[in-house]
N, C-alpha and C positions, 0 to 999 in steps of 0.2 A: 607539533607536540600536543596541542590542544585536542585535535581529533584522535590522536593515538591513545589518549587517556580516557576517552568517553566511555568505552566499554567497561573499564574498571569502575568508573563513577556510577554507572548504571547499576552494577551489581551491588555496590554499597547502598545505593538508594533503595533498592528492592528490599533490602533487609530491614530498613527503618521506616518505610513509608507505605501507606495503604494505597491501593490503586485509585487513580482518578478516572472516572468512567464518563464517557460521552455516549448518550443514548440517542440514536437516530431512528425514531419509531414513526416519524411522519415525513412526508416529502418536503424538500426545501429547508431541511435543518442544517446546522453547521456548528463547528466547535474548534477550539484550539486547546493545546495542553501546555501549561506553563512549565511542566517538568519534562517535556521532550527535549532533545538535544538542540532544537532550534530556539528554545526559550519562548515558545508560544507563537512563533511566526509562521508555522506550517498550518494550513487551513484544510480541515476535513469537512466535506459537505455532500449532500445527496440532492442536488438541484434537479428539478424536473427537466431543465433544458438539456440534460445529458442525452435525452432521446433524440436531440437534433444533430448529434455528431455522426457523420457519415463514415462508411467503411473506407479504410485507408488512412484516415486522420489519426486513428489510434492504432498502436502496434502491439499485439499480444507478445508477452515474453515469459510468462510463468503461470502454470496451472497446477493446482494441488487437489487431491481428493482422498478422503478417508472418513468413515463414520466415527463420530465422537470428537476427535481432535485431528488436525492435520498441519503439516508444516512443509515448506519448500524453499529451495534456493535456486537461482539461475545457474546454468552450466552450459558449456558448449559441447559436452559429451554427446556423440551422435547415437549411442546405443541405448535403446529404451530399457534394456535389462540392467543398465548401470546407473540409471537416474537416482539421485540421492533422495532421502526422506520420503515424502509422499508426492513427489513431482509426478504429474500425470501425463503430459504430452511430450513426445520426444522430438529431436531435431530433424527427423525425417519429414516432419510436418512444419518445421521452422517455428514452432510455438514455445520452445524452451531454449533460451539463449541469453548470453550476456549482451550488453550494449555499451556504446560509448557515450560520453557526455555530449559529443557533437550530434548524436542521433536525436537528442531531446529537443523538442520545440519549446519556445519561450512564449509564455502568456504574460502580458503586462496588465495589471489591475491596480488602480489607485496609486500609480507611479512606481510600483514594485514589480520586478521581473520574477516569474515563477516557472519551474518545471512542473508539468501536470501529469499525474498518474491516475489511472482508473482501475477500479475493481468491479468485476462482474461476479456476483454470487449466484449460487444455484441451490436453493433450499426448498424443502417441501412447503406447500401452501397451508398445511394443517397448523392450527394454533399452537400445538405443542412443539413444533419443529421449525417454525418460520424464522426465528431469530438466529443470528450468528455473531459471535464475538471475534474481533480482530485483536489479537493479543501482542503481536510483535511485528514490527516493520524495521528492517535494517538495510542500509545501503553502504557498501564498502568499495574502496578503490582497489581493484585487483592487483595493480602494479606489476605482477609477474604473469606472463602469458601461461606458464605451466599450471598456475593455480586456477585458471579459468575452467579446467577440466575436472570439476568436482564430481565425485561418484559416490555410490553407496559403500565404497571401500574406505574412503577417507572422511566422509561426513555421515554421522549417525544422529546428529542433533545440531541445532543452530549454534549451540555453544562450541561445537567443533569449528564452525566457520569463524566465530569470534577469535578462536585460537590461530587460525590460518592467516587472517588479515589484521594488520595493526592499524590500518588507515580507515577508520569508521567515519563515514560522511554524515549519516543521519540515523537516528534511532528513536522509535516510539516503543514503549514497553520496557520492562515489565511493570512500571508504576503507572502506566497509562493503558487504557483499554477502550475500544469502541465496540458498542453493541448496536446492531442495526437489524431492521426488518428486511430480510433478504427477498421478500416477495413484493415490495412496493413497485418495482419496475420490471416485474416478471412478464414474460411473453415476447414474441418475436418483434424485433424492431424497436424495442423500448430502451435499448442502450445499456449503459453501465450504472451500477448502484451507488458507487462512491467516487468522489473526486478528491484527490490529495494534491494540494498545491504547496510545493517546497520552494522557498526562496532560492534563487540562483546563487545568492551570496553564500549559502551553506556549502556550495561546491568550490569555493575559493581555494586555489592551489591545486585543484584537480585538472590535469591536462585534458584538452578537448578529445584526444585520441585514447584516453585511458579507458580500459574495459571496466565496467561497473558490475558488481555482484549485488543482487537484491534477495533478501531473505524475509520470510513471513511465516506467521503461524495463526491458527484459528481454533476456536472451540473450547478454550480453557475455562470459560465462564460456566460451562456445563449446562445441564437442564435443557431448556428450550433454545439456548444459545450455542449448543454443541453443533458440530457439523453433521450433515446428512445429505443424501441424494447425490446430485452431480458435483462437478468440480468448480472450484473458485479460480478465476483467471485475472491476472494483472496485465495491464497494458500501459503504454505511455503515449502522449501526444508527440507525433513525429515532427522533426525539423523539416522533413521533406515529404509532406503528405501526398497521397495519391488522389485525395478528394479534398474539398473545401467545406468547412462547417457551414451548415445552412444559415441563412441570414438571421441575425439576432441572437445566435447562440452565445457568443462572447458577451454581448450586451446583457443577456440574462445572467451570465456568470458574474458580471459586474454588479448587478442588482443584488445577487446573493451575497457578494462581498460586503456591500454597504449594510445589508441586514445583519451580517455577522459582526461588523464593527459596532453596530448599535447594541447588539446583545452583549458584546465584551464590555462595553462601557458600563452597562447595567449589571455586570457580573452574573449573567444568566447562563452559566455553564450547567448542563444537565447532568444529574446523577440520580440514581435510584436503584430500587430492588428489582432484580430480574424475575420474570415469571418462572415458576418451577417447570 
């Protein structure tokens, strides 16, 4: 019942609260949101150690692309012409698909188990375009196999997905927003730009074989934080990776978590005005 009511609570909150903004304009930043559905236990960061994650450890599952704003949702539809919203890559390349809870690898930091997701942004290097806002992140329990085949015929907005699935597992936005410099880790071999650690406890009651739907949107902050250039791609840390993280990568993640906890204790969440 709690999870089923989260979507409605978020809509009410959006009407009465201003956005809480996390700005990640320098490497090794981190933040949490007291008003996301995890109550501030989900950790967002852009640690330099992401460059140490090898191919096969992370598994791409959703890419989106459009100038200005973009949004996307995972689907198992194999036809690129039927992809919903601004989904970019079709299942012929196995880069747009739902996944199960059992597919997700667990990272344990500070005695807490997390599922780890990664975002790779692709923004121009020019000062006026290098920022990007992450405005929405949603994860639903699909429950019904038929509903995994989302298309541009039944989904024209993320609100449509909210209407299709009553079992919302996690949500960030619309009262939370991340704005980051999409060029900090640009270049070949430099890995992903954002790490999102969601406590495994948020998935309580979700079967290990349940298909999960992931939705996201970018660029609503406008100005230099609107979307441009190439596609943004989400991935997750796999439970059965084909490669092993290079030595020290998880240790560095732990250092980042300790730094985050220190910042939280001092109440140093970042908020500010975006460049025009």
